C-alpha positions in Angstrom: 6.2 -32.1 2.8 3.9 -33.1 0.0 6.2 -32.1 -2.9 8.5 -33.7 -5.4 11.6 -31.5 -5.0 11.8 -27.9 -3.8 13.1 -26.6 -7.1 9.8 -27.5 -8.9 7.2 -26.8 -6.2 5.8 -23.6 -7.9 5.7 -25.1 -11.4 4.1 -28.3 -10.1 1.5 -26.2 -8.3 0.7 -24.2 -11.4 0.3 -27.4 -13.5 -2.1 -28.7 -10.9 -4.0 -25.4 -10.9 -4.3 -25.4 -14.6 -5.8 -28.9 -14.5 -8.3 -28.0 -11.7 -9.6 -24.7 -13.1 -10.4 -24.7 -16.8 -11.6 -21.1 -16.5 -8.0 -20.0 -16.2 -5.2 -19.9 -18.7 -2.0 -20.9 -16.8 1.4 -20.3 -18.5 3.6 -22.5 -16.3 6.8 -21.6 -18.0 6.4 -17.9 -17.7 4.4 -18.1 -14.5 1.4 -16.0 -15.4 -2.3 -16.9 -14.5 -4.9 -15.2 -16.6 -8.7 -15.4 -16.7 -9.6 -17.3 -19.9 -11.8 -14.7 -21.4 -9.2 -11.9 -21.2 -8.9 -9.3 -22.5 -12.5 -8.1 -21.9 -13.4 -5.3 -24.2 -13.7 -1.9 -22.5 -12.8 -3.3 -19.1 -10.0 -2.1 -16.8 -7.8 -5.1 -16.0 -6.5 -5.9 -12.5 -3.1 -7.5 -12.1 -1.5 -8.6 -8.9 1.1 -11.0 -7.7 3.7 -11.9 -5.1 5.7 -14.7 -3.7 4.2 -18.2 -3.7 3.2 -19.7 -0.4 0.3 -17.4 0.3 -2.3 -19.4 -1.6 -5.1 -18.8 -2.6 -3.6 -15.3 -2.8 -3.2 -14.3 -5.7 -3.8 -16.9 -8.3 -6.9 -18.2 -6.6 -8.5 -14.8 -7.0 -8.3 -14.6 -10.8 -11.6 -14.6 -12.6 -14.7 -12.5 -13.3 -15.3 -10.0 -10.6 -11.8 -10.0 -9.2 -8.3 -10.2 -10.8 -7.6 -10.4 -14.5 -4.2 -11.9 -14.0 -1.7 -12.9 -11.3 2.0 -13.4 -11.3 3.4 -16.0 -8.8 7.0 -15.7 -7.8 9.2 -18.3 -6.0 8.2 -19.1 -2.4 8.2 -15.8 -0.5 10.0 -14.1 -3.4 8.7 -11.4 -5.6 7.8 -12.2 -9.2 10.0 -10.4 -11.8 9.0 -7.4 -14.0 8.8 -9.6 -17.2 6.0 -11.6 -15.6 4.0 -8.5 -14.8 4.5 -7.0 -18.2 3.5 -10.2 -19.9 0.4 -10.4 -17.7 -0.5 -6.7 -18.4 -0.2 -7.3 -22.1 -2.4 -10.4 -21.9 -5.3 -8.7 -20.2 -5.2 -5.1 -21.4 -8.2 -4.2 -23.6 -7.1 -0.6 -24.0 -8.9 0.6 -20.9 -5.8 0.4 -18.7 -4.4 -1.9 -16.1 -4.4 -1.5 -12.3 -1.4 -3.1 -10.5 -2.4 -4.2 -6.9 0.9 -4.3 -5.0 1.5 -5.5 -1.4 4.0 -3.3 0.5 7.0 -5.5 0.4 10.2 -4.1 -1.0 10.8 -6.6 -3.8 7.1 -6.4 -5.0 7.2 -2.6 -4.9 10.4 -2.3 -6.9 9.5 -4.9 -9.5 6.0 -3.6 -10.1 7.3 -0.1 -10.4 9.8 -1.3 -13.1 7.0 -3.3 -14.8 4.7 -0.3 -14.9 7.4 1.7 -16.7 8.1 -1.1 -19.2 4.3 -1.6 -19.8 3.8 2.1 -20.5 6.7 1.9 -23.0 4.6 -0.6 -24.8 1.6 1.7 -24.8 -0.3 0.2 -21.8 -1.8 2.7 -19.4 -0.9 1.6 -15.9 -2.1 2.7 -12.4 -0.9 1.3 -9.1 -2.3 0.9 -5.6 -0.1 -0.1 -2.6 -1.7 -2.2 0.1 -0.2 -1.5 3.5 -2.8 -2.5 6.1 -0.8 -4.3 8.8 -0.8 -2.3 12.1 1.6 -4.6 13.9 4.9 -3.0 12.9 5.8 0.2 11.0 8.9 -1.4 9.4 10.0 -5.0 9.0 12.6 -7.2 7.5 10.7 -7.0 4.2 9.2 -3.5 4.1 9.7 0.2 4.6 6.4 1.1 6.2 3.5 -1.2 7.0 3.2 -4.6 5.4 0.4 -5.6 3.0 -1.7 -8.5 4.3 -5.4 -9.3 4.6 -6.7 -6.1 3.0 -5.3 -7.3 -0.3 -8.3 -9.5 -0.6 -10.7 -6.6 0.0 -8.9 -4.4 -2.5 -8.9 -7.1 -5.2 -12.5 -8.0 -4.7 -14.0 -4.5 -4.5 -11.8 -2.9 -7.1 -12.4 -6.0 -9.3 -16.2 -5.4 -9.0 -15.8 -1.7 -10.0 -13.8 -2.8 -13.0 -16.4 -5.4 -13.9 -19.0 -2.7 -13.9 -17.0 -0.9 -16.6 -15.8 2.0 -14.4 -12.7 3.9 -15.8 -9.2 3.3 -14.6 -9.0 6.5 -12.5 -12.2 5.4 -10.7 -11.1 1.8 -10.1 -7.8 3.1 -8.7 -9.6 5.5 -6.4 -11.9 2.8 -5.1 -8.9 0.5 -4.5 -7.0 3.3 -2.6 -10.1 4.0 -0.5 -10.5 0.3 0.5 -6.8 0.2 1.5 -7.1 3.4 3.5 -10.2 2.0 5.3 -8.6 -1.3 6.2 -6.4 -2.5 9.0 -5.0 -6.0 9.9 -3.3 -7.8 12.8 -1.9 -11.4 12.8 -0.7 -13.9 15.4 1.4 -17.1 15.0 1.0 -20.2 17.1 3.8 -21.9 15.2 6.3 -21.1 12.5 6.0 -22.0 8.8 8.5 -24.2 6.9 9.7 -23.3 3.4 10.3 -26.1 0.9 13.9 -24.9 0.3 14.8 -24.8 4.0 12.8 -27.7 5.2 12.7 -26.4 8.8 10.8 -23.7 10.7 11.6 -20.1 9.6 11.9 -19.0 13.2 12.1 -20.6 16.7 8.8 -20.4 18.6 9.0 -22.5 21.8 6.1 -24.6 22.9 3.6 -22.7 25.0 4.4 -19.3 23.3 2.9 -17.3 20.5 4.1 -14.4 18.4 1.8 -11.3 18.2 1.8 -9.1 15.1 3.5 -11.5 12.6 3.6 -10.9 8.8 2.9 -13.4 6.0 6.5 -14.4 5.4 7.3 -15.9 8.7 8.9 -12.7 9.9 8.6 -12.0 13.7 6.0 -9.7 15.1 5.9 -7.0 17.8 6.2 -9.3 20.8 6.2 -12.8 22.1 3.9 -13.9 24.9 2.9 -17.1 26.7 0.1 -18.9 25.0 -3.3 -17.1 25.3 -6.8 -18.1 24.9 -8.8 -17.4 21.7 -10.6 -14.7 23.5 -7.5 -13.0 24.7 -5.9 -13.2 21.3 -9.1 -11.7 19.8 -8.9 -8.8 22.3 -5.3 -8.1 21.5 -5.8 -8.2 17.7 -9.0 -6.1 17.7 -7.7 -3.5 20.1 -4.5 -3.1 18.0 -6.6 -2.5 14.9 -9.1 -0.1 16.7 -6.2 1.9 18.1 -5.5 2.9 14.5 -8.9 2.5 12.8 -12.0 4.2 14.4 -14.9 3.1 12.1 -18.1 5.1 12.0 -19.7 2.7 9.5 -20.1 -1.0 9.7 -17.1 -3.1 8.8 -16.2 -6.0 6.5 -14.5 -8.6 8.7 -12.0 -11.2 7.5 -10.9 -13.8 10.0 -8.1 -15.4 8.1 -6.2 -18.6 8.7 -2.4 -18.6 8.1 -2.4 -22.0 6.5 -2.4 -24.7 9.2 -5.3 -23.6 11.5 -8.4 -25.7 11.0 -11.8 -24.2 10.5 -12.9 -25.6 13.8 -10.5 -23.2 15.5 -11.1 -20.3 13.1 -14.8 -20.3 13.7 -14.2 -20.4 17.4 -11.8 -17.5 17.1 -14.3 -15.7 14.9 -16.9 -15.9 17.7 -14.5 -14.2 20.0 -13.7 -11.5 17.5 -17.4 -10.8 17.0 -17.8 -10.6 20.8 -14.9 -8.1 21.2 -16.2 -6.0 18.3 -19.7 -5.9 19.8 -18.2 -4.9 23.2 -16.3 -2.1 21.4 -19.4 -0.8 19.6 -18.3 -1.9 16.1 -21.1 -3.2 13.8 -20.2 -6.0 11.4 -21.8 -5.9 7.9 -20.1 -8.8 6.2 -17.9 -11.7 7.3 -15.4 -14.0 5.6 -13.8 -16.9 7.6 -11.2 -19.2 6.1 -7.6 -19.6 4.8 -7.3 -16.8 2.2 -3.9 -15.0 2.8 -1.7 -17.7 4.1 1.9 -18.3 5.0 2.5 -21.9 3.9 1.9 -24.2 6.9 1.9 -21.5 9.6 -0.4 -22.1 12.5 -2.2 -18.9 13.4 -4.7 -16.3 12.3 -5.2 -12.7 11.3 -8.0 -10.2 11.6 -8.8 -7.6 9.0 -11.4 -4.9 9.3 -12.5 -2.6 6.5 -14.9 0.3 7.2 -17.5 0.1 4.4 -20.0 2.6 3.2 -23.0 1.7 0.9 -20.8 1.8 -2.2 -18.1 -0.5 -0.9 -20.8 -2.9 0.4 -22.5 -3.0 -3.0 -19.2 -3.7 -4.7 -18.3 -6.4 -2.1 -21.7 -8.1 -2.7 -21.3 -8.0 -6.5 -20.9 -11.4 -8.3 -17.5 -13.0 -8.3 -16.3 -16.3 -9.8 -12.7 -17.3 -8.9 -11.2 -20.6 -7.7 -11.2 -19.4 -4.1 -14.0 -16.8 -3.9 -17.4 -17.1 -5.6 -20.9 -15.9 -5.1 -23.8 -14.4 -7.1 -22.8 -15.9 -10.4 
């Protein structure tokens, strides 16, 4: 692994991020990443976070048009409430703060506690829970569905609404609508390796794959012999469309889990597009790449978000972050 020692991997990454992106203020000691111009007067602030190992989520999405701040925890471990309160205080302009929380037990509990502490300090806080994964209803990490690829859609679209100066209740409503309109499904071709363990998080024999995995290396709904990209696309899209029946065109995210090269992701994307066309689903916008990862896991996920004109407008709005930028 390309690290010094497991104990400093997050701090080392934050130091490198600070050096690479002068538009961010990175507090390495307290583990808070903030857009340099925060707080922005009159603007609702968006704060998210979670365990490290999912980069560029969340720190790579801090900047104009998206998140105001992010709180990285240890690898696959929730950040603590103090980080979240510190982040909220750093970005609050008086217009309120929206916490974007993936549905993992540690994240939910810590963000709930942070919201109470922040409100005690006079910061108005709203929360939206992202729970888009259709693969399993409960897992090792959650009660209910896991939060995965739709987190990017929520942060981008709600971030655009906040950038327009929309009030907190409206930004929260948009975020909830995006989450409610989104579904995801992932597949692993190989397990990930955490720095602390130094070995794969689960055993996946050669010639097999895991359907319906989460982003922490947890197992999915079933294990099968290796399938073609087309067969995997059919399994993923059909699992999503069994739960989401879009009447409008969709935003499509074809996401790599960390170790899948773009050559394979683009080929997989072609198959996903084929299956969606065969199922009568129109695609309005596409994003292909490694955005919500699981360290060095080989695999991919598909996320669909049914998008009306307002959501498309907010998706297309300018954004300037380390990992996502257009229109600026």
